[in-house]
C-alpha positions as MATLAB code, in Angstrom:
seq = 'MAQHQIAIEQAKENLLACAAFLAGNIKNSDGHAEAMEEIIPRYLEKGEVDFAAELADTIDDPFTRDKLLMRVAEKCAAMDDDEYAFQLVEAIEDSSSQAHARGRIVFQKAIKGDFRRALEIAHELDHADNALIDIALHQAAAGDEENAEATIAKIDFPLARVTALQNLAELYLEKKNETKVIELLDKALAAAGEIEFPEGQIRALINCANLFFDAKRKDKAIETLDRAKTLAENLDSVLRDALMAEIALGFLQAGSLDLADRALDLVSDKTQIASCLVGFASEFHSADNVPEATETLEEAYAILKSQRDGEVRDSRARMAVFAAIAVEFANVGKSERALEVAQENAGEAERISALAQIAQVFTSQNRIELARQAVSAIEDDAQKISALTGVARVKKQSGETESANAFLNEAANLIETIPQFTLRSQTLNELIHLFYDYGNSAKARQLAQENLRTISQIRNSGSRAAALARLADFYERSELVLNESEREILETIMRRTD';
ca = [
      12.402    5.440   16.696;
      11.797    2.444   14.579;
      15.390    1.177   15.007;
      14.563    0.392   18.787;
      11.410   -1.771   17.526;
      13.137   -3.990   15.034;
      16.028   -6.552   16.984;
      18.954   -6.491   14.845;
      18.901  -10.208   14.806;
      15.409  -10.013   13.158;
      16.524   -7.200   10.458;
      19.277   -9.459    9.491;
      17.289  -12.070    8.709;
      13.541  -10.706    7.036;
      13.773   -7.935    4.049;
      11.018   -6.158    5.778;
      12.308   -6.144    9.220;
      15.695   -4.958    7.692;
      13.553   -2.363    5.823;
      11.855   -1.326    8.852;
      15.367   -1.209   10.689;
      16.711    0.840    8.284;
      14.013    3.553    8.235;
      14.137    4.017   11.670;
      17.685    5.524   11.259;
      17.021    7.637    8.510;
      17.441   11.476    9.826;
      16.077   13.032    7.035;
      12.013   13.458    7.375;
      11.309   13.010    3.597;
      13.422   10.391    3.605;
      11.739    8.651    6.414;
       8.452    9.062    5.043;
       9.212    7.907    1.992;
      10.243    4.485    3.543;
       7.587    4.451    5.563;
       4.813    4.664    2.792;
       6.292    1.443    1.494;
       6.811   -0.283    5.206;
       3.545    0.351    6.809;
       1.229   -0.923    4.400;
       3.140   -4.625    4.083;
       2.705   -4.419    8.149;
      -0.767   -3.892    7.812;
      -1.102   -6.792    5.284;
       0.272   -9.128    7.916;
      -2.568   -7.826   10.326;
       0.746   -5.925   12.687;
      -1.652   -2.844   13.605;
      -0.104   -2.286   16.926;
       3.545   -2.187   15.407;
       2.083   -0.399   12.043;
       0.645    2.601   14.337;
       3.996    2.853   16.333;
       5.893    3.155   13.037;
       3.396    6.336   11.421;
       3.583    7.874   14.933;
       7.538    8.195   14.293;
       7.194   10.197   10.863;
       7.621   14.124   11.310;
       5.664   14.775    7.697;
       2.232   15.652    9.006;
       0.510   14.654    5.684;
       2.117   11.382    5.362;
       1.833   10.709    9.004;
      -2.310   11.292    8.794;
      -2.481    9.327    5.639;
      -0.813    6.161    7.282;
      -2.514    6.562   10.491;
      -5.827    6.355    8.195;
      -4.703    3.280    6.685;
      -4.164    1.672   10.156;
      -7.779    2.841   11.643;
      -9.057    1.445    8.698;
      -7.424   -1.978    9.010;
      -8.323   -2.210   12.668;
     -12.296   -1.617   11.572;
     -11.653   -4.467    9.067;
     -10.299   -6.527   12.283;
     -13.259   -5.310   14.280;
     -11.192   -3.520   16.221;
     -13.309   -0.562   16.233;
     -12.158    1.184   19.399;
      -8.774    1.216   18.605;
      -9.279    2.201   15.256;
     -11.251    5.427   16.627;
      -8.474    6.157   18.985;
      -5.911    6.523   15.682;
      -8.461    8.822   13.982;
      -8.248   11.030   16.898;
      -4.817   11.132   16.648;
      -5.028   12.174   13.158;
      -4.224   16.074   13.069;
      -6.159   17.150   10.196;
      -9.773   17.449   10.390;
     -10.528   16.641    6.672;
      -8.122   13.269    7.188;
     -10.084   12.668   10.178;
     -13.441   12.498    8.363;
     -12.008   10.675    5.460;
     -10.612    7.878    7.990;
     -14.252    7.703    9.403;
     -15.674    7.290    6.033;
     -13.106    4.304    5.331;
     -14.246    2.877    8.701;
     -17.886    2.982    7.379;
     -16.984    1.203    4.160;
     -15.341   -1.669    6.395;
     -18.326   -2.066    8.122;
     -20.566   -2.060    5.035;
     -18.231   -4.946    3.560;
     -18.493   -6.738    6.470;
     -22.329   -6.542    6.308;
     -22.796   -4.869   10.017;
     -24.871   -2.345    8.272;
     -26.399   -0.783   11.399;
     -22.714    0.031   12.876;
     -21.853    1.699    9.399;
     -25.193    4.132    9.525;
     -24.732    4.735   13.004;
     -21.110    6.011   11.874;
     -22.201    7.577    8.844;
     -25.047    9.594   10.756;
     -22.042   11.402   12.806;
     -20.243   12.428    9.914;
     -20.588   16.113    8.741;
     -20.810   14.984    4.939;
     -22.222   11.307    4.714;
     -23.615   11.142    0.965;
     -20.101    9.049    0.118;
     -20.343    6.427    2.952;
     -24.017    6.103    2.652;
     -23.460    5.627   -1.027;
     -20.802    2.086    0.192;
     -23.466    1.490    2.625;
     -26.104    1.067    0.110;
     -24.332   -0.829   -2.720;
     -23.528   -3.446    0.087;
     -26.989   -3.809    1.289;
     -28.058   -4.335   -2.406;
     -25.075   -6.802   -2.826;
     -26.153   -8.428    0.057;
     -29.619   -8.936   -1.108;
     -31.521   -6.229    1.190;
     -32.728   -4.140   -1.777;
     -35.342   -2.423    0.545;
     -33.069   -1.261    2.788;
     -30.611   -0.255    0.146;
     -32.996    1.867   -1.373;
     -33.920    3.670    2.109;
     -30.457    4.352    2.570;
     -30.343    5.942   -0.569;
     -33.123    8.066    0.196;
     -31.081    9.623    2.959;
     -28.652   11.217    0.740;
     -28.503   14.605    0.493;
     -26.981   15.911   -2.528;
     -28.579   15.024   -5.797;
     -25.193   13.749   -7.699;
     -24.376   11.570   -4.880;
     -28.244   10.289   -5.045;
     -27.505    9.892   -8.999;
     -24.376    8.052   -8.371;
     -25.955    5.628   -5.983;
     -28.355    4.664   -8.067;
     -26.162    4.068  -10.868;
     -23.826    1.927   -8.759;
     -27.020   -0.566   -7.770;
     -28.094   -0.584  -11.708;
     -24.462   -1.952  -12.389;
     -24.903   -4.204   -9.767;
     -28.295   -5.418  -10.992;
     -26.837   -5.699  -14.401;
     -24.377   -7.853  -13.357;
     -27.489  -10.040  -11.976;
     -28.659   -9.750  -15.380;
     -31.603   -8.205  -13.903;
     -32.768   -5.672  -16.578;
     -35.919   -4.527  -15.222;
     -34.374   -3.563  -11.787;
     -31.830   -2.081  -14.010;
     -34.466    0.545  -15.830;
     -36.243    1.249  -12.794;
     -33.289    2.623  -10.677;
     -31.804    4.572  -14.054;
     -35.447    6.088  -14.189;
     -34.979    7.251  -10.598;
     -31.407    8.541  -11.308;
     -32.830   10.328  -14.197;
     -35.209   12.129  -11.893;
     -32.680   12.706   -9.275;
     -30.300   14.402  -12.287;
     -32.977   16.903  -12.940;
     -32.091   18.094   -9.561;
     -28.228   18.718   -9.789;
     -27.454   22.247   -9.631;
     -24.347   22.749  -11.915;
     -25.061   21.827  -15.854;
     -21.800   19.949  -16.214;
     -22.480   17.497  -13.309;
     -26.157   16.704  -14.859;
     -24.768   16.185  -18.077;
     -21.865   13.599  -16.775;
     -25.082   12.137  -15.023;
     -26.872   11.547  -17.990;
     -24.294   10.249  -20.237;
     -23.500    7.613  -17.447;
     -26.900    6.479  -17.322;
     -27.406    6.387  -21.316;
     -24.430    4.094  -20.848;
     -26.066    2.099  -18.514;
     -29.346    2.141  -20.654;
     -27.054    0.729  -23.567;
     -25.749   -2.011  -21.578;
     -29.196   -3.333  -20.200;
     -30.273   -3.584  -24.153;
     -32.419   -0.557  -24.100;
     -31.091    1.818  -27.150;
     -33.936    3.851  -27.332;
     -33.759    5.033  -23.805;
     -29.921    5.509  -24.089;
     -30.692    7.689  -27.121;
     -33.484    9.650  -25.291;
     -31.231   10.375  -22.359;
     -27.893   11.730  -24.657;
     -30.522   13.855  -26.554;
     -31.407   15.406  -23.301;
     -27.590   15.429  -22.185;
     -27.259   17.409  -25.981;
     -29.642   20.067  -25.038;
     -27.944   21.019  -22.118;
     -24.370   20.615  -23.594;
     -25.204   22.972  -26.534;
     -26.245   25.595  -24.057;
     -22.904   25.077  -21.890;
     -20.597   28.077  -21.460;
     -17.739   25.764  -20.065;
     -14.230   24.330  -21.088;
     -15.473   21.170  -20.987;
     -18.490   21.319  -23.407;
     -16.485   20.155  -26.293;
     -15.301   17.076  -24.397;
     -18.870   16.421  -23.084;
     -20.393   16.807  -26.353;
     -17.880   14.548  -28.340;
     -19.011   11.963  -25.758;
     -22.215   12.309  -26.452;
     -21.509   11.964  -30.272;
     -19.709    8.656  -29.297;
     -22.914    7.624  -27.217;
     -25.204    7.910  -29.915;
     -23.167    6.039  -32.658;
     -22.777    3.359  -29.776;
     -26.607    3.212  -29.410;
     -26.851    2.842  -33.181;
     -27.753    6.166  -34.728;
     -24.743    7.236  -36.697;
     -26.721   10.463  -37.899;
     -27.121   11.402  -34.416;
     -23.771   11.311  -33.690;
     -22.527   13.247  -36.464;
     -24.879   16.010  -35.655;
     -23.611   16.285  -32.319;
     -19.826   15.856  -33.537;
     -20.719   18.828  -35.549;
     -21.335   20.854  -32.678;
     -17.615   20.382  -31.503;
     -15.205   22.921  -32.111;
     -11.814   21.573  -30.414;
      -9.988   19.840  -32.985;
      -8.572   17.726  -30.293;
     -11.822   16.552  -29.335;
     -13.060   15.948  -32.510;
     -10.154   13.438  -33.332;
     -10.497   11.942  -30.011;
     -14.468   11.243  -31.012;
     -13.229    9.990  -34.678;
     -11.135    7.156  -33.043;
     -14.116    6.088  -30.810;
     -16.059    6.101  -34.250;
     -13.312    4.129  -35.671;
     -13.241    1.448  -33.010;
     -16.940    0.593  -33.039;
     -16.567    0.610  -36.993;
     -13.893   -1.962  -36.382;
     -15.734   -3.958  -33.708;
     -18.525   -4.035  -36.466;
     -15.796   -5.569  -38.801;
     -15.794   -2.569  -41.158;
     -12.471   -2.212  -41.340;
     -12.464    0.244  -44.564;
     -14.741    2.750  -42.622;
     -12.741    2.330  -39.310;
      -9.366    3.213  -41.271;
     -10.906    6.462  -43.549;
     -12.269    7.264  -40.062;
      -8.874    6.822  -38.232;
      -7.234    9.043  -41.479;
      -9.640   11.662  -40.950;
      -8.943   12.130  -37.150;
      -5.269   12.266  -37.972;
      -5.910   14.890  -40.599;
      -7.751   17.009  -38.371;
      -4.932   17.077  -35.702;
      -2.165   17.646  -38.099;
      -4.658   21.085  -39.281;
      -4.604   22.232  -35.693;
      -2.573   25.385  -35.471;
      -0.720   25.995  -32.412;
      -2.810   28.652  -31.364;
      -6.016   26.023  -31.386;
      -4.291   23.615  -28.904;
      -6.254   23.821  -25.620;
      -4.485   20.688  -24.020;
      -0.910   19.471  -25.713;
      -0.788   16.774  -23.789;
      -4.271   15.642  -24.786;
      -3.536   16.258  -28.134;
      -0.398   13.946  -28.070;
      -2.509   11.121  -26.074;
      -5.111   11.235  -29.221;
      -2.460   10.811  -31.808;
      -1.000    7.924  -29.708;
      -4.774    6.349  -29.600;
      -4.620    6.820  -33.298;
      -1.576    5.118  -34.045;
      -2.542    2.025  -31.673;
      -6.009    1.772  -33.618;
      -4.389    1.760  -36.663;
      -2.560   -1.237  -35.300;
      -5.724   -2.949  -34.378;
      -7.063   -2.615  -37.702;
      -4.421   -4.271  -39.275;
      -2.348   -0.827  -40.858;
       0.926   -2.024  -39.220;
       2.930    0.686  -41.444;
       0.846    3.460  -40.478;
       0.542    2.819  -37.097;
       4.837    2.464  -36.398;
       4.780    5.966  -38.599;
       1.964    7.888  -36.470;
       2.997    6.419  -33.350;
       7.040    7.772  -34.387;
       5.815   11.292  -35.309;
       4.093   11.748  -31.844;
       5.963   15.118  -30.037;
       5.380   13.683  -26.555;
       7.694   11.441  -25.436;
       5.518    9.518  -22.846;
       2.693    9.184  -25.332;
       4.908    8.076  -28.370;
       6.472    5.276  -26.114;
       3.308    4.338  -24.658;
       1.849    4.063  -28.157;
       4.626    2.189  -29.411;
       4.253   -0.546  -26.209;
       0.603   -0.356  -26.975;
       1.508   -1.212  -30.366;
       4.025   -4.106  -29.766;
       1.058   -5.874  -27.684;
      -1.220   -5.516  -30.687;
       1.074   -7.155  -33.090;
       1.785   -9.986  -30.612;
      -1.403  -10.816  -30.439;
      -1.877  -10.708  -34.124;
       1.154  -12.929  -34.013;
       3.171  -10.625  -36.228;
       6.085  -11.027  -33.908;
       8.736   -8.967  -36.295;
       6.469   -5.896  -36.327;
       5.985   -6.451  -32.585;
      10.105   -6.486  -32.546;
      10.445   -3.272  -34.575;
       7.631   -1.415  -32.501;
       9.841   -2.346  -29.337;
      13.317   -1.445  -31.205;
      11.844    2.023  -32.032;
      11.874    2.793  -28.170;
      15.193    4.193  -27.587;
      14.704    4.373  -23.523;
      15.884    0.783  -22.116;
      13.886    1.060  -18.857;
      11.050    1.646  -21.514;
      11.828   -1.217  -23.774;
      12.315   -3.430  -20.816;
       8.392   -2.435  -20.031;
       7.479   -3.207  -23.479;
       8.871   -6.514  -23.516;
       7.002   -7.318  -20.311;
       3.855   -6.259  -22.468;
       4.764   -8.738  -25.068;
       5.272  -11.433  -22.837;
       2.224  -10.976  -20.714;
       0.410  -11.198  -24.470;
       1.956  -14.532  -24.900;
       1.316  -15.716  -21.487;
      -2.862  -14.895  -22.311;
      -2.411  -16.779  -25.495;
      -0.963  -20.157  -23.724;
       2.486  -19.557  -24.601;
       4.470  -19.953  -21.584;
       7.897  -20.602  -23.052;
       7.638  -17.711  -25.453;
       6.362  -15.491  -22.908;
       9.851  -16.349  -20.901;
      12.152  -16.006  -23.761;
      10.803  -12.299  -23.898;
      11.305  -11.649  -20.372;
      15.023  -13.258  -20.792;
      15.519  -10.536  -23.389;
      14.201   -7.989  -20.945;
      16.116   -9.008  -18.106;
      19.551   -9.047  -20.401;
      19.070   -4.914  -20.673;
      18.709   -4.498  -16.799;
      22.423   -3.280  -16.509;
      21.959   -0.701  -18.790;
      19.392    1.214  -16.582;
      21.794    3.554  -14.942;
      19.596    4.496  -12.071;
      19.403    1.991   -9.372;
      16.335    2.923   -7.950;
      14.663    2.451  -11.221;
      16.593   -0.578  -11.632;
      15.493   -1.926   -8.729;
      11.653   -1.614   -9.652;
      12.104   -2.711  -12.723;
      13.756   -6.020  -11.529;
      11.084   -6.436   -8.991;
       8.414   -6.511  -11.702;
      10.597   -9.146  -13.773;
      11.140  -11.308  -10.504;
       7.293  -11.699  -10.076;
       6.739  -12.115  -13.629;
       9.302  -15.087  -14.010;
       7.802  -16.653  -10.520;
       4.187  -16.587  -12.010;
       5.567  -17.978  -15.576;
       6.846  -21.132  -13.833;
      10.719  -19.963  -13.918;
      11.373  -19.682   -9.814;
      14.926  -20.154  -10.673;
      15.591  -17.277  -12.301;
      13.074  -15.207   -9.963;
      15.271  -15.804   -7.403;
      18.394  -15.425   -9.292;
      17.033  -11.788  -10.066;
      16.098  -11.280   -6.529;
      19.513  -11.648   -5.441;
      20.827   -9.113   -8.287;
      17.812   -6.613   -7.023;
      19.506   -7.045   -3.271;
      23.049   -6.038   -4.851;
      21.174   -3.224   -6.899;
      19.545   -2.051   -3.673;
      22.760   -1.851   -1.835;
      24.103    0.689   -4.387;
      21.197    3.162   -4.037;
      22.400    6.145   -2.168;
      19.490    7.753   -1.120;
      18.353    6.003    2.247;
      15.021    6.665    1.935;
      14.729    4.976   -1.425;
      17.071    2.349   -0.328;
      14.472    1.115    2.595;
      11.646    1.583    0.757;
      13.479   -0.862   -2.224;
      14.075   -3.255    0.160;
      10.119   -3.462    1.545;
       9.242   -3.611   -2.458;
      11.591   -6.584   -2.696;
      10.416   -8.268    0.607;
       6.857   -9.157   -1.164;
       8.876  -11.716   -3.495;
      10.282  -13.494   -0.164;
       7.033  -13.233    1.338;
       5.080  -14.838   -1.160;
       7.540  -17.628   -2.363;
       8.066  -18.248    1.221;
      11.921  -17.959    0.580;
      14.610  -17.896    3.345;
      17.596  -15.838    2.882;
      20.784  -17.580    1.794;
      24.417  -17.110    3.270;
      25.336  -14.755    0.398;
      21.864  -12.853    0.832;
      22.644  -12.333    4.406;
      25.941  -11.077    3.470;
      24.593   -8.598    1.098;
      21.979   -7.410    3.857;
      24.607   -7.194    6.391;
      26.603   -4.605    3.955;
      23.207   -2.550    3.658;
      23.156   -2.217    7.239;
      26.571   -1.231    7.601;
      26.320    1.174    5.002;
      23.081    2.732    7.434;
      24.425    5.748    9.367;
];
């Protein structure tokens, strides 16, 4: 067990070692697995694959054990220790997890440019398409265009082949090689015709159209979307309306409001209609047509409000669209409407998300009092802290570091109102790293010590060890050595462990 793999003296001086020591004493299999999911990846980051493998082998839960052994195997491949990587793959019990692990090894070989070895491993897989996609993309990135396309030709399933061609097209978009982008997308369109399921074919066509648009070929984007629309019209699936709404938005982005309206007229689900209209409003706003954007948002809102309970297919999706409408109202400068729509959202998570996003929008518009009003409307203090950190990030991005730190201090003052110690520790961790990144290392260190005290109060042993592992990240990146007070807290934590 892990408690015999960490010396107690080491555990008293290093947070990650202490977390591993504590985890080794956990008798509950779920708690032990929870802790190891945080601890093992951090040892892998240090390159300590042998120790990480030993820790993974102590896990009783087979799913967690296999998942972490997979990560260790991938790290070994990244370190060119393929023999050990495959030994670990063989130790994985679940056959599908084994196959996934081999695929991740292929990915690492492709990253390193060892395409010969990557192809060798891929050819041994029962289902090699995803691995071949990875190889082809990295071959193209390395400038080996001919072999990249030869690799794609080996892909069996048309949908996977289309995905590979689209990935290459994105790569050439970044290189500003529009001619090559069009060539690859034309091949993708041909392969899309071979896709068996119409939903997959429509999705592939929409993705191609988006890439044509990015390559400044609106004519080909519209042509491709029209092909997708024809298929979607005859689709007998719950996905029909969502796909048709996406096609409508694509037509608008490609410059045809008439075609967009025609496609939207074919959508019957009011949630999808409203969602599409939010996209329309965003496009109008980008074109500096604020009146049209505002009118479109009001239309989207009215359609959602008119939706009867019996018409709602997905209540979560409906509430998410309400949130999107509220945020877009903020973007177009309709502050009161934004706050009003956000606060009437029946979904708590969606309401909070909308208010937090609105606060960031107002901050970017330098409307700080409105941003504070949005934050104040959030009742849960943990979520309010998250909203304040979002505002701080916006301030930092605009170069206002002092103001960003002021908002972080506001957030830190609310920490003690979070009753759940595990959540309090997670929130403290976020603040610690932000203060450190924003140049206030003294405040970061103060909160780190407060987090140690918080962790000592977490009753669940698995959550306590996991929290300690997460806090270890800060001490690692800032190269801090535990002071006397922190060592005392750590010893208290260790004494509490059975």
